[in-house]
N, CA, C and O atoms as a Tripos MOL2 file, in Angstrom:
@<TRIPOS>MOLECULE
protein
  312   311    78     0     0
PROTEIN
NO_CHARGES

@<TRIPOS>ATOM
      1 N           6.6240   -9.7790  -72.7570 N.3       1 UNK1
      2 CA          7.6020   -8.5270  -73.0130 C.3       1 UNK1
      3 C           8.2980   -8.7020  -74.2620 C.2       1 UNK1
      4 O           8.8300   -9.7890  -74.4870 O.2       1 UNK1
      5 N           8.3670   -7.6610  -75.1950 N.am      2 UNK2
      6 CA          9.0070   -7.8970  -76.3330 C.3       2 UNK2
      7 C          10.6360   -7.6910  -76.2030 C.2       2 UNK2
      8 O          11.0640   -7.2440  -75.1390 O.2       2 UNK2
      9 N          11.3720   -7.9470  -77.0590 N.am      3 UNK3
     10 CA         13.1930   -7.7760  -76.5380 C.3       3 UNK3
     11 C          13.2250   -6.5160  -76.3440 C.2       3 UNK3
     12 O          13.6950   -6.2410  -75.2400 O.2       3 UNK3
     13 N          12.8300   -5.3720  -77.1400 N.am      4 UNK4
     14 CA         13.0190   -3.9760  -76.9780 C.3       4 UNK4
     15 C          12.8490   -3.6660  -75.4890 C.2       4 UNK4
     16 O          13.7560   -3.1420  -74.8420 O.2       4 UNK4
     17 N          11.7630   -3.9750  -75.0030 N.am      5 UNK5
     18 CA         11.2250   -3.4180  -73.6720 C.3       5 UNK5
     19 C          12.2780   -4.2600  -72.5010 C.2       5 UNK5
     20 O          12.7430   -3.7310  -71.4910 O.2       5 UNK5
     21 N          12.4730   -5.5180  -72.8870 N.am      6 UNK6
     22 CA         13.1670   -6.3310  -71.7340 C.3       6 UNK6
     23 C          14.8560   -5.5330  -71.9280 C.2       6 UNK6
     24 O          15.6080   -5.6300  -70.9580 O.2       6 UNK6
     25 N          15.2600   -4.9310  -72.9340 N.am      7 UNK7
     26 CA         16.4190   -4.2800  -72.9760 C.3       7 UNK7
     27 C          16.4230   -2.7750  -72.2850 C.2       7 UNK7
     28 O          17.4120   -2.3220  -71.7100 O.2       7 UNK7
     29 N          15.1840   -2.0800  -72.4270 N.am      8 UNK8
     30 CA         15.0640   -1.0380  -71.6260 C.3       8 UNK8
     31 C          14.9920   -1.5980  -70.0590 C.2       8 UNK8
     32 O          15.7070   -0.9980  -69.2560 O.2       8 UNK8
     33 N          14.3540   -2.4680  -69.6670 N.am      9 UNK9
     34 CA         14.5810   -2.5190  -68.0950 C.3       9 UNK9
     35 C          15.5860   -3.1770  -67.7260 C.2       9 UNK9
     36 O          15.8210   -3.0070  -66.5300 O.2       9 UNK9
     37 N          16.3170   -3.8950  -68.2700 N.am     10 UNK10
     38 CA         17.6900   -4.2600  -67.8740 C.3      10 UNK10
     39 C          18.6300   -2.8960  -67.8160 C.2      10 UNK10
     40 O          19.4620   -2.6810  -66.9340 O.2      10 UNK10
     41 N          18.3350   -2.0250  -68.9220 N.am     11 UNK11
     42 CA         19.0310   -0.7360  -68.6800 C.3      11 UNK11
     43 C          19.0560   -0.0310  -67.5130 C.2      11 UNK11
     44 O          20.0710    0.3550  -66.9330 O.2      11 UNK11
     45 N          17.7030    0.1630  -67.1120 N.am     12 UNK12
     46 CA         17.3240    0.8580  -66.0240 C.3      12 UNK12
     47 C          17.8160    0.1000  -64.5380 C.2      12 UNK12
     48 O          18.2990    0.7020  -63.5800 O.2      12 UNK12
     49 N          17.5650   -1.3360  -64.6190 N.am     13 UNK13
     50 CA         17.8710   -1.9510  -63.6240 C.3      13 UNK13
     51 C          19.4120   -1.6240  -63.2630 C.2      13 UNK13
     52 O          19.7400   -1.3220  -62.1160 O.2      13 UNK13
     53 N          20.2610   -1.7010  -64.2470 N.am     14 UNK14
     54 CA         21.8220   -1.5710  -64.1740 C.3      14 UNK14
     55 C          21.7520   -0.1980  -63.7060 C.2      14 UNK14
     56 O          22.1700   -0.0600  -62.5570 O.2      14 UNK14
     57 N          21.3130    0.9220  -64.3180 N.am     15 UNK15
     58 CA         21.2270    2.2930  -63.6360 C.3      15 UNK15
     59 C          21.0210    2.6120  -62.3940 C.2      15 UNK15
     60 O          21.6320    3.4810  -61.7730 O.2      15 UNK15
     61 N          19.8550    1.6830  -61.8480 N.am     16 UNK16
     62 CA         19.4410    2.0180  -60.4080 C.3      16 UNK16
     63 C          20.5570    1.2250  -59.4970 C.2      16 UNK16
     64 O          20.7060    1.6300  -58.3450 O.2      16 UNK16
     65 N          21.3130    0.1640  -59.9340 N.am     17 UNK17
     66 CA         22.1000   -0.4580  -59.0660 C.3      17 UNK17
     67 C          23.2190    0.1380  -58.9970 C.2      17 UNK17
     68 O          23.8250    0.1560  -57.9260 O.2      17 UNK17
     69 N          23.7210    0.7470  -60.1180 N.am     18 UNK18
     70 CA         25.0220    1.7470  -60.0220 C.3      18 UNK18
     71 C          24.8390    2.8690  -59.2440 C.2      18 UNK18
     72 O          25.7840    3.2570  -58.5570 O.2      18 UNK18
     73 N          23.6580    3.5320  -59.2300 N.am     19 UNK19
     74 CA         23.1500    4.7110  -58.4180 C.3      19 UNK19
     75 C          23.3730    4.3500  -56.8070 C.2      19 UNK19
     76 O          24.0590    4.9480  -55.9770 O.2      19 UNK19
     77 N          22.5700    3.1880  -56.6640 N.am     20 UNK20
     78 CA         22.6630    2.7420  -55.1740 C.3      20 UNK20
     79 C          23.8730    2.5400  -54.9200 C.2      20 UNK20
     80 O          24.2840    3.1320  -53.9220 O.2      20 UNK20
     81 N          24.8590    1.6870  -55.6650 N.am     21 UNK21
     82 CA         26.3950    1.4730  -55.3080 C.3      21 UNK21
     83 C          26.8360    2.8580  -54.9940 C.2      21 UNK21
     84 O          27.3180    2.9980  -53.8700 O.2      21 UNK21
     85 N          26.7700    3.9430  -55.7790 N.am     22 UNK22
     86 CA         27.6160    5.0040  -55.6050 C.3      22 UNK22
     87 C          27.2090    5.7770  -54.2650 C.2      22 UNK22
     88 O          28.0670    6.3430  -53.5880 O.2      22 UNK22
     89 N          26.0040    5.7710  -53.9590 N.am     23 UNK23
     90 CA         25.3080    6.4580  -52.7730 C.3      23 UNK23
     91 C          25.8640    5.5000  -51.6050 C.2      23 UNK23
     92 O          26.0660    6.0560  -50.5260 O.2      23 UNK23
     93 N          26.1440    4.0700  -51.7020 N.am     24 UNK24
     94 CA         26.5160    3.3770  -50.7180 C.3      24 UNK24
     95 C          27.8930    3.4870  -50.4340 C.2      24 UNK24
     96 O          28.4510    3.4620  -49.3370 O.2      24 UNK24
     97 N          28.3830    3.6150  -51.5990 N.am     25 UNK25
     98 CA         30.2950    3.9870  -51.4860 C.3      25 UNK25
     99 C          30.4110    5.3010  -50.8290 C.2      25 UNK25
    100 O          31.2560    5.3420  -49.9350 O.2      25 UNK25
    101 N          29.7210    6.4410  -51.0790 N.am     26 UNK26
    102 CA         29.9440    7.8410  -50.5400 C.3      26 UNK26
    103 C          29.3180    7.7720  -49.1840 C.2      26 UNK26
    104 O          29.7470    8.6710  -48.4600 O.2      26 UNK26
    105 N          28.3400    6.9020  -48.5420 N.am     27 UNK27
    106 CA         27.5280    6.7980  -47.4900 C.3      27 UNK27
    107 C          26.7730    8.0760  -47.5610 C.2      27 UNK27
    108 O          27.0410    8.9040  -46.6900 O.2      27 UNK27
    109 N          25.8550    8.3820  -48.4690 N.am     28 UNK28
    110 CA         25.2760    9.5830  -48.8080 C.3      28 UNK28
    111 C          23.7740    9.2310  -48.7900 C.2      28 UNK28
    112 O          23.5420    8.0560  -49.0770 O.2      28 UNK28
    113 N          22.9080    9.8590  -48.5630 N.am     29 UNK29
    114 CA         21.1840    9.6760  -48.6800 C.3      29 UNK29
    115 C          20.9320    9.8700  -50.1820 C.2      29 UNK29
    116 O          21.6920   10.4110  -50.9850 O.2      29 UNK29
    117 N          19.6530    9.2970  -50.4270 N.am     30 UNK30
    118 CA         19.4640    9.3250  -51.8030 C.3      30 UNK30
    119 C          18.3730   10.5720  -51.8030 C.2      30 UNK30
    120 O          17.2920   10.3800  -51.2450 O.2      30 UNK30
    121 N          18.6670   11.9260  -52.4630 N.am     31 UNK31
    122 CA         18.0660   12.8030  -52.7600 C.3      31 UNK31
    123 C          17.7380   13.1270  -54.0300 C.2      31 UNK31
    124 O          18.5570   13.2790  -54.9370 O.2      31 UNK31
    125 N          16.1890   13.2720  -54.1560 N.am     32 UNK32
    126 CA         15.6360   13.6010  -55.4580 C.3      32 UNK32
    127 C          14.4880   14.7650  -55.0250 C.2      32 UNK32
    128 O          13.6060   14.6920  -54.1700 O.2      32 UNK32
    129 N          14.8460   15.8930  -55.9680 N.am     33 UNK33
    130 CA         13.7970   17.0230  -56.0710 C.3      33 UNK33
    131 C          13.9510   17.9260  -54.5210 C.2      33 UNK33
    132 O          13.0690   18.6810  -54.1140 O.2      33 UNK33
    133 N          15.1070   17.6920  -53.8720 N.am     34 UNK34
    134 CA         15.3240   18.4900  -52.9190 C.3      34 UNK34
    135 C          15.2190   17.7890  -51.6820 C.2      34 UNK34
    136 O          15.5950   18.3190  -50.6370 O.2      34 UNK34
    137 N          14.6560   16.4420  -51.7200 N.am     35 UNK35
    138 CA         14.1850   15.8220  -50.4900 C.3      35 UNK35
    139 C          14.8620   14.2310  -50.2590 C.2      35 UNK35
    140 O          14.8510   13.4320  -51.1950 O.2      35 UNK35
    141 N          15.3820   13.9100  -49.0660 N.am     36 UNK36
    142 CA         16.0320   12.7220  -48.8660 C.3      36 UNK36
    143 C          14.7220   11.6840  -48.9000 C.2      36 UNK36
    144 O          13.7190   11.7780  -48.1920 O.2      36 UNK36
    145 N          14.9960   10.6750  -49.9060 N.am     37 UNK37
    146 CA         14.0750    9.5940  -50.0950 C.3      37 UNK37
    147 C          14.7710    8.3110  -49.1210 C.2      37 UNK37
    148 O          13.9800    7.7010  -48.4010 O.2      37 UNK37
    149 N          15.5580    8.0910  -49.1090 N.am     38 UNK38
    150 CA         16.3630    7.1130  -48.4760 C.3      38 UNK38
    151 C          17.6950    7.6640  -47.8350 C.2      38 UNK38
    152 O          18.4000    8.5160  -48.3750 O.2      38 UNK38
    153 N          17.9780    7.0120  -46.4910 N.am     39 UNK39
    154 CA         19.3670    7.4720  -45.7710 C.3      39 UNK39
    155 C          20.3930    6.1780  -46.2790 C.2      39 UNK39
    156 O          20.1590    5.1770  -46.9560 O.2      39 UNK39
    157 N          21.5260    6.6450  -45.6770 N.am     40 UNK40
    158 CA         22.4890    5.2980  -46.3160 C.3      40 UNK40
    159 C          22.1220    3.9100  -45.7020 C.2      40 UNK40
    160 O          22.2740    2.9090  -46.4020 O.2      40 UNK40
    161 N          21.7210    3.8190  -44.6290 N.am     41 UNK41
    162 CA         21.0280    2.4530  -44.0280 C.3      41 UNK41
    163 C          20.1660    1.7940  -44.7470 C.2      41 UNK41
    164 O          20.2490    0.5890  -44.9880 O.2      41 UNK41
    165 N          19.1270    2.6770  -45.2040 N.am     42 UNK42
    166 CA         17.7220    2.1090  -46.2710 C.3      42 UNK42
    167 C          18.5770    1.8000  -47.3830 C.2      42 UNK42
    168 O          18.2410    0.7720  -47.9710 O.2      42 UNK42
    169 N          19.6630    2.4360  -47.8780 N.am     43 UNK43
    170 CA         20.1520    2.2820  -49.2850 C.3      43 UNK43
    171 C          20.8420    0.7420  -49.0160 C.2      43 UNK43
    172 O          20.5900   -0.2090  -49.7550 O.2      43 UNK43
    173 N          21.5830    0.6680  -48.0590 N.am     44 UNK44
    174 CA         22.3880   -0.7330  -47.8170 C.3      44 UNK44
    175 C          20.9790   -2.1040  -47.8360 C.2      44 UNK44
    176 O          21.0100   -3.2190  -48.3560 O.2      44 UNK44
    177 N          20.2020   -1.6270  -47.2870 N.am     45 UNK45
    178 CA         19.1560   -2.5330  -47.0710 C.3      45 UNK45
    179 C          18.5170   -3.0580  -48.4520 C.2      45 UNK45
    180 O          18.4300   -4.2210  -48.8470 O.2      45 UNK45
    181 N          18.0980   -1.8700  -49.0710 N.am     46 UNK46
    182 CA         17.5560   -2.1590  -50.4650 C.3      46 UNK46
    183 C          18.5950   -2.6300  -51.1280 C.2      46 UNK46
    184 O          18.1660   -3.4770  -51.9110 O.2      46 UNK46
    185 N          19.8300   -2.5100  -51.2270 N.am     47 UNK47
    186 CA         20.8620   -3.0680  -52.3210 C.3      47 UNK47
    187 C          20.5850   -4.9220  -51.7720 C.2      47 UNK47
    188 O          20.5220   -5.9440  -52.4560 O.2      47 UNK47
    189 N          20.5050   -4.7670  -50.6760 N.am     48 UNK48
    190 CA         20.4200   -6.4300  -50.0130 C.3      48 UNK48
    191 C          19.4940   -7.3370  -50.5330 C.2      48 UNK48
    192 O          19.6260   -8.5190  -50.8520 O.2      48 UNK48
    193 N          18.3480   -6.4390  -50.5680 N.am     49 UNK49
    194 CA         16.9230   -6.9310  -50.6540 C.3      49 UNK49
    195 C          16.9430   -7.2040  -52.0790 C.2      49 UNK49
    196 O          16.2530   -8.1480  -52.4650 O.2      49 UNK49
    197 N          17.6490   -6.5080  -52.9720 N.am     50 UNK50
    198 CA         17.5810   -6.6380  -54.6220 C.3      50 UNK50
    199 C          18.6120   -7.6650  -54.8300 C.2      50 UNK50
    200 O          18.4500   -8.2220  -55.9160 O.2      50 UNK50
    201 N          19.5240   -8.0670  -54.2230 N.am     51 UNK51
    202 CA         20.5470   -8.9780  -54.4950 C.3      51 UNK51
    203 C          19.8390  -10.5020  -54.0110 C.2      51 UNK51
    204 O          19.7200  -11.5200  -54.6930 O.2      51 UNK51
    205 N          19.5630  -10.3410  -53.0580 N.am     52 UNK52
    206 CA         18.6690  -11.3580  -52.6520 C.3      52 UNK52
    207 C          17.1360  -12.0660  -53.0900 C.2      52 UNK52
    208 O          16.6540  -13.1750  -52.8590 O.2      52 UNK52
    209 N          16.7050  -11.0430  -53.7210 N.am     53 UNK53
    210 CA         15.5360  -11.3040  -54.1350 C.3      53 UNK53
    211 C          14.3210  -10.8900  -53.3130 C.2      53 UNK53
    212 O          13.2450  -10.9490  -53.9080 O.2      53 UNK53
    213 N          14.3120  -10.5560  -52.2770 N.am     54 UNK54
    214 CA         13.2680  -10.0770  -51.5580 C.3      54 UNK54
    215 C          12.5500   -9.0310  -51.8180 C.2      54 UNK54
    216 O          13.1660   -8.0650  -52.2680 O.2      54 UNK54
    217 N          11.0340   -8.9010  -51.6160 N.am     55 UNK55
    218 CA         10.3020   -7.9970  -51.8400 C.3      55 UNK55
    219 C          10.6320   -6.5690  -51.0670 C.2      55 UNK55
    220 O          11.3410   -6.5280  -50.0620 O.2      55 UNK55
    221 N          10.0260   -5.4130  -51.6680 N.am     56 UNK56
    222 CA         10.6480   -3.8790  -51.0200 C.3      56 UNK56
    223 C           9.3100   -3.6430  -49.9480 C.2      56 UNK56
    224 O           8.2150   -4.1710  -50.1390 O.2      56 UNK56
    225 N           9.5630   -2.9280  -49.0270 N.am     57 UNK57
    226 CA          8.8280   -2.3100  -48.3230 C.3      57 UNK57
    227 C           7.9100   -0.9200  -48.9130 C.2      57 UNK57
    228 O           8.2770   -0.1550  -49.8050 O.2      57 UNK57
    229 N           7.0680   -0.8800  -48.4010 N.am     58 UNK58
    230 CA          5.9670    0.4680  -49.0980 C.3      58 UNK58
    231 C           7.2050    1.7810  -49.2690 C.2      58 UNK58
    232 O           7.6260    2.3450  -50.2790 O.2      58 UNK58
    233 N           7.4810    1.9220  -48.0770 N.am     59 UNK59
    234 CA          8.5390    2.9140  -48.3450 C.3      59 UNK59
    235 C           9.6980    2.8780  -49.4300 C.2      59 UNK59
    236 O           9.9530    3.8500  -50.1430 O.2      59 UNK59
    237 N          10.3470    1.7230  -49.4880 N.am     60 UNK60
    238 CA         11.3180    1.7840  -50.5980 C.3      60 UNK60
    239 C          10.6270    1.7970  -51.9870 C.2      60 UNK60
    240 O          11.1900    2.4370  -52.8760 O.2      60 UNK60
    241 N           9.2740    1.0520  -52.3110 N.am     61 UNK61
    242 CA          8.7830    1.2010  -53.5110 C.3      61 UNK61
    243 C           8.3050    2.4550  -53.6250 C.2      61 UNK61
    244 O           7.9340    2.7780  -54.7530 O.2      61 UNK61
    245 N           8.2040    3.3310  -52.6670 N.am     62 UNK62
    246 CA          7.7760    4.6660  -52.8770 C.3      62 UNK62
    247 C           8.8560    5.6240  -53.2690 C.2      62 UNK62
    248 O           8.7800    6.5160  -54.1140 O.2      62 UNK62
    249 N           9.7130    5.3480  -52.6390 N.am     63 UNK63
    250 CA         11.1350    5.9850  -52.9210 C.3      63 UNK63
    251 C          11.6120    5.8980  -54.4480 C.2      63 UNK63
    252 O          12.0280    6.8350  -55.1290 O.2      63 UNK63
    253 N          11.4610    4.5900  -54.8220 N.am     64 UNK64
    254 CA         11.8370    4.1730  -55.9050 C.3      64 UNK64
    255 C          11.0140    4.6280  -57.1530 C.2      64 UNK64
    256 O          11.5860    4.7650  -58.2350 O.2      64 UNK64
    257 N           9.5760    4.8820  -57.0000 N.am     65 UNK65
    258 CA          8.5380    5.4510  -57.9420 C.3      65 UNK65
    259 C           8.6380    6.9590  -57.8670 C.2      65 UNK65
    260 O           8.0660    7.5370  -58.7910 O.2      65 UNK65
    261 N           9.2080    7.6820  -57.0180 N.am     66 UNK66
    262 CA          9.2990    9.1490  -56.6810 C.3      66 UNK66
    263 C          10.6790    9.0900  -57.4640 C.2      66 UNK66
    264 O          10.6590    9.9030  -58.3880 O.2      66 UNK66
    265 N          11.5250    8.5880  -57.4080 N.am     67 UNK67
    266 CA         13.1990    8.6570  -58.4220 C.3      67 UNK67
    267 C          12.7090    8.2920  -59.7510 C.2      67 UNK67
    268 O          13.5540    8.5800  -60.5990 O.2      67 UNK67
    269 N          11.7510    7.8130  -60.1990 N.am     68 UNK68
    270 CA         11.3330    7.5000  -61.4410 C.3      68 UNK68
    271 C          11.6040    6.3400  -62.1130 C.2      68 UNK68
    272 O          11.8130    6.1710  -63.3140 O.2      68 UNK68
    273 N          11.5710    5.3250  -60.9340 N.am     69 UNK69
    274 CA         11.7470    3.8820  -61.6800 C.3      69 UNK69
    275 C          10.5630    3.1660  -61.3550 C.2      69 UNK69
    276 O           9.9770    3.3910  -60.2960 O.2      69 UNK69
    277 N          10.1680    2.3400  -62.1560 N.am     70 UNK70
    278 CA          9.0300    1.5480  -62.4550 C.3      70 UNK70
    279 C           9.3210    0.0910  -61.7520 C.2      70 UNK70
    280 O           9.8250   -0.8700  -62.3330 O.2      70 UNK70
    281 N           9.0000    0.1210  -60.7090 N.am     71 UNK71
    282 CA          9.4180   -1.0120  -59.6300 C.3      71 UNK71
    283 C           8.7380   -2.4310  -60.3330 C.2      71 UNK71
    284 O           9.4110   -3.4610  -60.3760 O.2      71 UNK71
    285 N           7.5710   -2.3900  -60.7890 N.am     72 UNK72
    286 CA          6.9640   -3.8360  -61.0720 C.3      72 UNK72
    287 C           7.4560   -4.1290  -62.3430 C.2      72 UNK72
    288 O           7.3410   -5.2990  -62.7100 O.2      72 UNK72
    289 N           8.0100   -3.2760  -63.1440 N.am     73 UNK73
    290 CA          8.5440   -3.6150  -64.6350 C.3      73 UNK73
    291 C          10.2200   -4.2910  -64.2010 C.2      73 UNK73
    292 O          10.6860   -5.3740  -64.5540 O.2      73 UNK73
    293 N          10.7870   -3.3510  -63.4330 N.am     74 UNK74
    294 CA         12.0200   -3.5720  -63.0900 C.3      74 UNK74
    295 C          12.0980   -4.7910  -62.4890 C.2      74 UNK74
    296 O          12.6310   -5.6890  -63.1400 O.2      74 UNK74
    297 N          11.6690   -5.0420  -61.3430 N.am     75 UNK75
    298 CA         11.6610   -6.3220  -60.5120 C.3      75 UNK75
    299 C          10.2530   -6.9700  -60.5050 C.2      75 UNK75
    300 O           9.5310   -6.7270  -59.5380 O.2      75 UNK75
    301 N           9.7830   -7.8010  -61.5310 N.am     76 UNK76
    302 CA          8.2960   -8.3950  -61.6100 C.3      76 UNK76
    303 C           8.5170   -9.3060  -60.2560 C.2      76 UNK76
    304 O           9.6080   -9.6690  -59.8170 O.2      76 UNK76
    305 N           7.2940   -9.5720  -59.7310 N.am     77 UNK77
    306 CA          6.8640  -10.5090  -58.7890 C.3      77 UNK77
    307 C           7.4050   -9.9240  -57.3170 C.2      77 UNK77
    308 O           7.2650  -10.6460  -56.3300 O.2      77 UNK77
    309 N           8.0180   -8.6220  -57.1840 N.am     78 UNK78
    310 CA          8.3140   -8.2550  -55.7290 C.3      78 UNK78
    311 C           7.5220   -7.3980  -55.2980 C.2      78 UNK78
    312 O           7.6220   -6.9910  -54.1410 O.2      78 UNK78
@<TRIPOS>BOND
     1     1     2 1
     2     2     3 1
     3     3     4 2
     4     3     5 am
     5     5     6 1
     6     6     7 1
     7     7     8 2
     8     7     9 am
     9     9    10 1
    10    10    11 1
    11    11    12 2
    12    11    13 am
    13    13    14 1
    14    14    15 1
    15    15    16 2
    16    15    17 am
    17    17    18 1
    18    18    19 1
    19    19    20 2
    20    19    21 am
    21    21    22 1
    22    22    23 1
    23    23    24 2
    24    23    25 am
    25    25    26 1
    26    26    27 1
    27    27    28 2
    28    27    29 am
    29    29    30 1
    30    30    31 1
    31    31    32 2
    32    31    33 am
    33    33    34 1
    34    34    35 1
    35    35    36 2
    36    35    37 am
    37    37    38 1
    38    38    39 1
    39    39    40 2
    40    39    41 am
    41    41    42 1
    42    42    43 1
    43    43    44 2
    44    43    45 am
    45    45    46 1
    46    46    47 1
    47    47    48 2
    48    47    49 am
    49    49    50 1
    50    50    51 1
    51    51    52 2
    52    51    53 am
    53    53    54 1
    54    54    55 1
    55    55    56 2
    56    55    57 am
    57    57    58 1
    58    58    59 1
    59    59    60 2
    60    59    61 am
    61    61    62 1
    62    62    63 1
    63    63    64 2
    64    63    65 am
    65    65    66 1
    66    66    67 1
    67    67    68 2
    68    67    69 am
    69    69    70 1
    70    70    71 1
    71    71    72 2
    72    71    73 am
    73    73    74 1
    74    74    75 1
    75    75    76 2
    76    75    77 am
    77    77    78 1
    78    78    79 1
    79    79    80 2
    80    79    81 am
    81    81    82 1
    82    82    83 1
    83    83    84 2
    84    83    85 am
    85    85    86 1
    86    86    87 1
    87    87    88 2
    88    87    89 am
    89    89    90 1
    90    90    91 1
    91    91    92 2
    92    91    93 am
    93    93    94 1
    94    94    95 1
    95    95    96 2
    96    95    97 am
    97    97    98 1
    98    98    99 1
    99    99   100 2
   100    99   101 am
   101   101   102 1
   102   102   103 1
   103   103   104 2
   104   103   105 am
   105   105   106 1
   106   106   107 1
   107   107   108 2
   108   107   109 am
   109   109   110 1
   110   110   111 1
   111   111   112 2
   112   111   113 am
   113   113   114 1
   114   114   115 1
   115   115   116 2
   116   115   117 am
   117   117   118 1
   118   118   119 1
   119   119   120 2
   120   119   121 am
   121   121   122 1
   122   122   123 1
   123   123   124 2
   124   123   125 am
   125   125   126 1
   126   126   127 1
   127   127   128 2
   128   127   129 am
   129   129   130 1
   130   130   131 1
   131   131   132 2
   132   131   133 am
   133   133   134 1
   134   134   135 1
   135   135   136 2
   136   135   137 am
   137   137   138 1
   138   138   139 1
   139   139   140 2
   140   139   141 am
   141   141   142 1
   142   142   143 1
   143   143   144 2
   144   143   145 am
   145   145   146 1
   146   146   147 1
   147   147   148 2
   148   147   149 am
   149   149   150 1
   150   150   151 1
   151   151   152 2
   152   151   153 am
   153   153   154 1
   154   154   155 1
   155   155   156 2
   156   155   157 am
   157   157   158 1
   158   158   159 1
   159   159   160 2
   160   159   161 am
   161   161   162 1
   162   162   163 1
   163   163   164 2
   164   163   165 am
   165   165   166 1
   166   166   167 1
   167   167   168 2
   168   167   169 am
   169   169   170 1
   170   170   171 1
   171   171   172 2
   172   171   173 am
   173   173   174 1
   174   174   175 1
   175   175   176 2
   176   175   177 am
   177   177   178 1
   178   178   179 1
   179   179   180 2
   180   179   181 am
   181   181   182 1
   182   182   183 1
   183   183   184 2
   184   183   185 am
   185   185   186 1
   186   186   187 1
   187   187   188 2
   188   187   189 am
   189   189   190 1
   190   190   191 1
   191   191   192 2
   192   191   193 am
   193   193   194 1
   194   194   195 1
   195   195   196 2
   196   195   197 am
   197   197   198 1
   198   198   199 1
   199   199   200 2
   200   199   201 am
   201   201   202 1
   202   202   203 1
   203   203   204 2
   204   203   205 am
   205   205   206 1
   206   206   207 1
   207   207   208 2
   208   207   209 am
   209   209   210 1
   210   210   211 1
   211   211   212 2
   212   211   213 am
   213   213   214 1
   214   214   215 1
   215   215   216 2
   216   215   217 am
   217   217   218 1
   218   218   219 1
   219   219   220 2
   220   219   221 am
   221   221   222 1
   222   222   223 1
   223   223   224 2
   224   223   225 am
   225   225   226 1
   226   226   227 1
   227   227   228 2
   228   227   229 am
   229   229   230 1
   230   230   231 1
   231   231   232 2
   232   231   233 am
   233   233   234 1
   234   234   235 1
   235   235   236 2
   236   235   237 am
   237   237   238 1
   238   238   239 1
   239   239   240 2
   240   239   241 am
   241   241   242 1
   242   242   243 1
   243   243   244 2
   244   243   245 am
   245   245   246 1
   246   246   247 1
   247   247   248 2
   248   247   249 am
   249   249   250 1
   250   250   251 1
   251   251   252 2
   252   251   253 am
   253   253   254 1
   254   254   255 1
   255   255   256 2
   256   255   257 am
   257   257   258 1
   258   258   259 1
   259   259   260 2
   260   259   261 am
   261   261   262 1
   262   262   263 1
   263   263   264 2
   264   263   265 am
   265   265   266 1
   266   266   267 1
   267   267   268 2
   268   267   269 am
   269   269   270 1
   270   270   271 1
   271   271   272 2
   272   271   273 am
   273   273   274 1
   274   274   275 1
   275   275   276 2
   276   275   277 am
   277   277   278 1
   278   278   279 1
   279   279   280 2
   280   279   281 am
   281   281   282 1
   282   282   283 1
   283   283   284 2
   284   283   285 am
   285   285   286 1
   286   286   287 1
   287   287   288 2
   288   287   289 am
   289   289   290 1
   290   290   291 1
   291   291   292 2
   292   291   293 am
   293   293   294 1
   294   294   295 1
   295   295   296 2
   296   295   297 am
   297   297   298 1
   298   298   299 1
   299   299   300 2
   300   299   301 am
   301   301   302 1
   302   302   303 1
   303   303   304 2
   304   303   305 am
   305   305   306 1
   306   306   307 1
   307   307   308 2
   308   307   309 am
   309   309   310 1
   310   310   311 1
   311   311   312 2
@<TRIPOS>SUBSTRUCTURE
     1 UNK1         2 RESIDUE 1 A UNK
     2 UNK2         6 RESIDUE 1 A UNK
     3 UNK3        10 RESIDUE 1 A UNK
     4 UNK4        14 RESIDUE 1 A UNK
     5 UNK5        18 RESIDUE 1 A UNK
     6 UNK6        22 RESIDUE 1 A UNK
     7 UNK7        26 RESIDUE 1 A UNK
     8 UNK8        30 RESIDUE 1 A UNK
     9 UNK9        34 RESIDUE 1 A UNK
    10 UNK10       38 RESIDUE 1 A UNK
    11 UNK11       42 RESIDUE 1 A UNK
    12 UNK12       46 RESIDUE 1 A UNK
    13 UNK13       50 RESIDUE 1 A UNK
    14 UNK14       54 RESIDUE 1 A UNK
    15 UNK15       58 RESIDUE 1 A UNK
    16 UNK16       62 RESIDUE 1 A UNK
    17 UNK17       66 RESIDUE 1 A UNK
    18 UNK18       70 RESIDUE 1 A UNK
    19 UNK19       74 RESIDUE 1 A UNK
    20 UNK20       78 RESIDUE 1 A UNK
    21 UNK21       82 RESIDUE 1 A UNK
    22 UNK22       86 RESIDUE 1 A UNK
    23 UNK23       90 RESIDUE 1 A UNK
    24 UNK24       94 RESIDUE 1 A UNK
    25 UNK25       98 RESIDUE 1 A UNK
    26 UNK26      102 RESIDUE 1 A UNK
    27 UNK27      106 RESIDUE 1 A UNK
    28 UNK28      110 RESIDUE 1 A UNK
    29 UNK29      114 RESIDUE 1 A UNK
    30 UNK30      118 RESIDUE 1 A UNK
    31 UNK31      122 RESIDUE 1 A UNK
    32 UNK32      126 RESIDUE 1 A UNK
    33 UNK33      130 RESIDUE 1 A UNK
    34 UNK34      134 RESIDUE 1 A UNK
    35 UNK35      138 RESIDUE 1 A UNK
    36 UNK36      142 RESIDUE 1 A UNK
    37 UNK37      146 RESIDUE 1 A UNK
    38 UNK38      150 RESIDUE 1 A UNK
    39 UNK39      154 RESIDUE 1 A UNK
    40 UNK40      158 RESIDUE 1 A UNK
    41 UNK41      162 RESIDUE 1 A UNK
    42 UNK42      166 RESIDUE 1 A UNK
    43 UNK43      170 RESIDUE 1 A UNK
    44 UNK44      174 RESIDUE 1 A UNK
    45 UNK45      178 RESIDUE 1 A UNK
    46 UNK46      182 RESIDUE 1 A UNK
    47 UNK47      186 RESIDUE 1 A UNK
    48 UNK48      190 RESIDUE 1 A UNK
    49 UNK49      194 RESIDUE 1 A UNK
    50 UNK50      198 RESIDUE 1 A UNK
    51 UNK51      202 RESIDUE 1 A UNK
    52 UNK52      206 RESIDUE 1 A UNK
    53 UNK53      210 RESIDUE 1 A UNK
    54 UNK54      214 RESIDUE 1 A UNK
    55 UNK55      218 RESIDUE 1 A UNK
    56 UNK56      222 RESIDUE 1 A UNK
    57 UNK57      226 RESIDUE 1 A UNK
    58 UNK58      230 RESIDUE 1 A UNK
    59 UNK59      234 RESIDUE 1 A UNK
    60 UNK60      238 RESIDUE 1 A UNK
    61 UNK61      242 RESIDUE 1 A UNK
    62 UNK62      246 RESIDUE 1 A UNK
    63 UNK63      250 RESIDUE 1 A UNK
    64 UNK64      254 RESIDUE 1 A UNK
    65 UNK65      258 RESIDUE 1 A UNK
    66 UNK66      262 RESIDUE 1 A UNK
    67 UNK67      266 RESIDUE 1 A UNK
    68 UNK68      270 RESIDUE 1 A UNK
    69 UNK69      274 RESIDUE 1 A UNK
    70 UNK70      278 RESIDUE 1 A UNK
    71 UNK71      282 RESIDUE 1 A UNK
    72 UNK72      286 RESIDUE 1 A UNK
    73 UNK73      290 RESIDUE 1 A UNK
    74 UNK74      294 RESIDUE 1 A UNK
    75 UNK75      298 RESIDUE 1 A UNK
    76 UNK76      302 RESIDUE 1 A UNK
    77 UNK77      306 RESIDUE 1 A UNK
    78 UNK78      310 RESIDUE 1 A UNK
């Protein structure tokens, strides 16, 4: 990856983490296009997996992709 690409993904990773933190604090589901992708418990599990470096379930990957995040680029090897 070139340096601008790394910066782009770092920004997107920060955006994702801050969005998850806000939803976690509000105990709110993640709704995209009028559809709940993850409920508050799923959001808590996803935050934990990101912090600990674990891989994502198919449901979590699908939710992140539908929300507009490129999972393989943001978290290589997961």
